[in-house]
C-alpha positions in Angstrom: -0.2 0.0 -0.1 1.7 3.0 -0.8 2.7 5.1 2.2 0.4 8.0 3.9 2.6 10.5 4.9 1.9 13.0 7.5 1.0 16.5 5.4 1.3 19.8 6.5 -2.1 20.9 5.5 -5.2 18.1 5.6 -8.5 17.5 4.8 -11.3 18.8 6.9 -12.2 14.5 8.4 -9.5 12.6 6.8 -11.5 12.6 3.3 -7.9 12.8 1.4 -7.7 9.1 3.4 -10.9 7.8 1.9 -9.5 8.8 -1.8 -6.2 7.1 -1.1 -8.1 4.1 -0.8 -10.0 4.4 -3.8 -7.0 5.1 -5.9 -5.5 1.8 -3.9 -8.2 -0.2 -5.9 -8.4 1.7 -8.9 -5.1 3.5 -9.5 -4.1 6.8 -11.0 -4.6 7.2 -15.0 -4.4 11.3 -15.7 -3.0 12.5 -12.2 -5.2 15.4 -12.5 -7.5 17.0 -10.1 -10.6 20.3 -9.7 -11.1 21.1 -6.2 -14.0 23.8 -6.2 -14.6 25.7 -3.2 -11.0 24.7 -0.7 -9.0 26.4 1.8 -4.7 26.3 1.4 -4.5 24.7 4.3 -7.4 22.2 5.0 -9.0 20.7 1.1 -9.9 17.2 -0.3 -6.6 17.2 -2.8 -4.2 17.9 -0.7 -2.5 14.9 -0.7 -2.7 14.3 -4.6 -1.3 18.2 -4.8 1.8 17.2 -2.5 2.6 13.6 -2.4 1.3 12.4 -5.9 3.0 15.2 -7.9 -1.0 16.0 -9.7 -1.6 18.9 -11.8 -4.0 20.3 -9.5 -7.2 23.3 -10.5 -8.2 24.5 -7.0 -11.4 27.1 -7.2 -12.1 29.4 -4.8 -12.7 33.5 -4.1 -10.6 33.3 -0.7 -7.9 30.4 -2.1 -4.3 32.1 -1.9 -0.4 30.6 -1.3 0.2 32.5 1.4 1.8 30.1 3.5 3.6 28.9 0.1 2.3 25.9 0.4 2.0 25.4 -3.6 5.5 26.1 -5.0 4.7 23.8 -7.8 4.0 24.9 -11.6 1.9 21.6 -11.5 -0.7 23.5 -9.4 -2.9 26.9 -10.0 -6.1 28.1 -8.4 -8.5 30.3 -9.2 -10.5 33.1 -7.4 -13.4 33.0 -9.2 -17.3 32.8 -8.1 -18.4 29.9 -10.2 -22.0 29.5 -11.3 -23.5 27.0 -14.0 -22.8 30.1 -16.3 -18.6 30.5 -16.2 -17.8 26.8 -14.0 -16.5 25.2 -16.8 -14.8 28.4 -18.5 -12.8 28.2 -15.1 -11.9 24.6 -15.8 -11.1 24.6 -19.2 -8.9 27.5 -18.6 -7.0 24.4 -16.9 -8.3 21.1 -17.6 -10.3 19.6 -20.4 -10.7 15.8 -20.9 -10.1 13.2 -18.1 -9.2 13.6 -15.2 -8.7 11.8 -12.1 -11.0 13.2 -9.4 -13.3 16.5 -9.0 -14.4 17.9 -5.5 -17.3 20.5 -5.5 -17.8 21.7 -1.6 -19.6 25.4 -2.3 -21.8 25.4 0.3 -24.8 25.8 -1.7 -25.4 25.2 -5.8 -23.1 21.9 -5.4 -25.2 19.4 -7.1 -26.2 22.5 -10.2 -22.5 22.9 -10.7 -22.0 18.8 -10.7 -24.6 18.9 -13.0 -23.1 21.7 -15.4 -19.4 20.2 -15.8 -19.0 18.9 -19.0 -15.1 19.8 -20.0 -13.5 17.1 -17.6 -14.5 13.7 -17.3 -13.6 12.4 -13.5 -13.2 8.9 -12.8 -14.1 9.9 -8.7 -16.4 12.7 -7.9 -16.5 14.3 -3.9 -19.5 16.0 -3.5 -20.5 17.9 -0.1 -24.0 17.1 1.0 -26.2 17.9 3.7 -27.2 15.5 6.3 -29.3 17.6 7.7 -32.2 16.4 5.1 -31.9 13.4 6.0 -31.4 10.1 4.6 -35.5 9.8 2.3 -35.2 13.2 1.2 -34.0 14.1 -2.6 -33.5 17.8 -2.4 -31.7 20.5 -2.9 -31.6 24.8 -2.9 -33.8 26.5 -5.2 -30.9 27.8 -8.1 -29.2 31.4 -8.3 -26.3 32.6 -9.9 -25.4 34.4 -6.6 -26.4 32.0 -3.7 -24.5 32.5 -0.3 -26.1 30.5 2.4 -25.0 33.8 4.6 -27.4 35.7 3.0 -29.6 32.9 3.9 -33.1 32.2 5.8 -30.9 29.2 8.0 -27.4 29.0 8.1 -28.1 25.0 7.0 -30.0 25.7 4.0 -27.3 24.8 1.2 -26.7 22.1 -1.0 -28.6 19.1 -1.8 -29.3 15.8 0.6 -27.1 12.9 -0.2 -30.0 10.8 -1.9 -30.7 13.9 -4.7 -26.8 14.0 -5.0 -26.9 9.5 -5.4 -29.3 10.4 -8.1 -27.3 12.9 -10.1 -24.3 11.1 -10.2 -26.0 8.0 -11.1 -27.4 9.5 -14.1 -24.0 11.1 -14.8 -22.4 7.8 -14.6 -21.3 7.2 -11.4 -22.1 4.7 -8.4 -22.1 5.7 -4.7 -19.2 4.1 -2.9 -18.9 6.2 0.6 -19.2 8.6 2.4 -17.2 10.6 5.3 -18.4 12.3 8.4 -22.3 12.4 7.3 -20.7 15.6 5.1 -18.7 14.1 1.8 -20.0 11.6 -0.6 -18.0 9.9 -2.6 -18.7 8.2 -6.4 -16.4 6.4 -8.6 -17.6 6.1 -13.0 -19.6 2.8 -13.3 -17.2 0.6 -14.4 -14.5 1.1 -12.0 -13.9 -2.4 -9.7 -15.4 -0.7 -6.0 -18.2 -1.8 -4.0 -21.5 -0.2 -4.5 -22.9 1.1 -0.8 -26.0 1.7 0.0 -27.7 5.1 2.1 -28.6 2.2 4.4 -25.1 0.5 4.4 -22.8 3.9 5.8 -25.9 6.6 7.1 -24.9 8.8 9.3 -25.8 12.3 10.9 -23.7 14.9 10.4 -20.6 14.8 12.6 -20.6 18.4 13.8 -24.2 19.3 13.9 -25.3 16.4 15.6 -23.2 17.2 18.9 -25.7 20.6 19.4 -29.3 19.6 17.2 -31.0 16.1 17.1 -31.3 14.9 13.4 -34.9 15.3 13.9 -34.6 19.0 15.2 -32.5 19.7 12.0 -35.0 18.0 9.8 -37.7 20.4 11.4 -35.9 23.8 10.9 -34.9 22.8 7.6 -37.3 20.8 5.7 -40.2 24.0 4.9 -37.7 26.4 3.3 -37.4 26.5 -0.5 -36.0 23.5 -2.0 -36.2 21.7 -5.4 -36.5 18.2 -6.1 -34.6 15.9 -7.5 -36.5 12.5 -9.2 -35.5 9.5 -9.6 -34.1 9.9 -13.4 -31.4 12.2 -11.4 -33.2 15.4 -13.1 -34.1 18.9 -11.0 -37.4 18.5 -10.5 -39.9 21.6 -9.2 -39.9 23.4 -6.3 -40.8 21.2 -3.2 
């Protein structure tokens, strides 16, 4: 197994370790990643950037190299606020075609970005989801180009449920293979030799929110807000 050394940066909840375990099974091909929504000292692709010598693109309005971590010509970043109108243009400034990993964590219209991206073909997906919506609802926020959860009706009005995420990913050709901390879901291309799991297999509440609010309380606070349903075929259907 590939040696995992201590990193000067890390993912939030060990997501980079889950990603490493997936690539132990399927291997690298393009050695390229795109991560949308990332802090310079805390992101999901840190191991790929630092240990695996990947080419990478970080996309976040606040991303910088003030700590000198990414003194590597293969790593670049874009300080764009992305939406469905510009996300492909931002990504295509660096990559097109197959990449090994796409990570999306924008605390908002994550599923709309996933659905809109067509300039790259990721083998592995890491997508943040909203566990406060529970395991059985297929819902996501209603789309806005300027979505900002800080200006929304609730601090947890963001992203989409795990079921909604799985449905959209499945339509795009991916199978669900795990989650971390009730926060990030992982997918691989359907043809990859990795065991598919169900929500029932791996469900857990959001690892931080559950410390101060029960699953039932979280759900009741959110369910009557302005959600859009994702139907069984993986398409955005309507407002709830």
